[in-house]
C-alpha positions as CSV (number, residue, x, y, z in Angstrom):
1,X,11.9,-6.1,-22.1
2,X,9.7,-5.7,-18.9
3,X,11.4,-5.1,-15.6
4,X,10.3,-5.6,-12.0
5,X,11.6,-3.2,-9.3
6,X,10.8,-2.8,-5.5
7,X,11.1,0.5,-3.7
8,X,10.1,1.8,-0.4
9,X,6.6,3.9,-0.9
10,X,6.2,7.4,-0.1
11,X,3.3,9.8,0.7
12,X,3.2,10.2,-3.2
13,X,2.3,6.9,-3.5
14,X,-0.8,6.8,-1.7
15,X,-3.5,6.4,-4.4
16,X,-1.9,3.5,-5.8
17,X,-1.2,1.8,-2.1
18,X,-4.7,2.7,-1.4
19,X,-6.1,1.0,-4.3
20,X,-3.9,-2.4,-4.0
21,X,-4.7,-2.7,-0.2
22,X,-8.5,-2.0,-0.3
23,X,-8.7,-4.6,-3.2
24,X,-6.6,-7.1,-1.1
25,X,-8.8,-6.5,2.1
26,X,-12.0,-7.3,-0.3
27,X,-10.7,-10.2,-2.1
28,X,-8.8,-12.1,0.9
29,X,-9.9,-10.6,4.3
30,X,-8.8,-13.7,6.0
31,X,-5.2,-12.7,5.4
32,X,-5.3,-9.3,6.9
33,X,-6.4,-7.7,10.0
34,X,-7.2,-4.2,9.6
35,X,-7.6,-2.2,13.1
36,X,-9.8,0.7,11.5
37,X,-12.3,0.9,8.6
38,X,-9.6,1.7,5.9
39,X,-12.1,2.4,3.2
40,X,-13.1,5.3,5.0
41,X,-9.4,6.8,5.3
42,X,-8.9,10.1,3.8
43,X,-6.2,10.9,1.3
44,X,-4.2,12.6,4.3
45,X,-4.8,9.3,6.5
46,X,-3.1,7.4,3.6
47,X,-0.4,9.6,3.4
48,X,0.3,9.4,7.0
49,X,0.4,5.6,7.1
50,X,3.0,5.8,4.2
51,X,5.1,8.2,6.2
52,X,4.9,6.8,9.7
53,X,8.3,6.3,11.4
54,X,6.9,3.0,12.9
55,X,6.2,1.2,9.7
56,X,7.6,0.9,6.2
57,X,5.5,-0.2,3.1
58,X,7.4,-1.5,0.0
59,X,5.7,-1.5,-3.5
60,X,6.6,-4.0,-6.5
61,X,6.4,-2.4,-9.7
62,X,6.1,-3.9,-13.3
63,X,7.6,-1.0,-15.2
64,X,6.3,1.8,-13.7
65,X,2.9,0.2,-12.5
66,X,2.6,-0.7,-8.7
67,X,1.5,-4.4,-8.8
68,X,1.8,-5.5,-5.3
69,X,2.6,-4.2,-1.6
70,X,4.1,-5.6,1.5
71,X,4.8,-3.8,5.0
72,X,6.9,-4.1,8.1
73,X,5.2,-2.9,11.1
């Protein structure tokens, strides 16, 4: 049986978060307001975004695969 779960993302999730975030920006830019060119972020910048005390990002997982993200800023 397939299972869905939600958890707060950590620095270790940066690569999956980056992939979903950039795909979202490319497919539906009208729903997002990037303040910088996120496609040029380094891995360290993605990790810093996920570890910031001013934001929280959560991933939706289907089994072990991240399939969606949301954030609170």
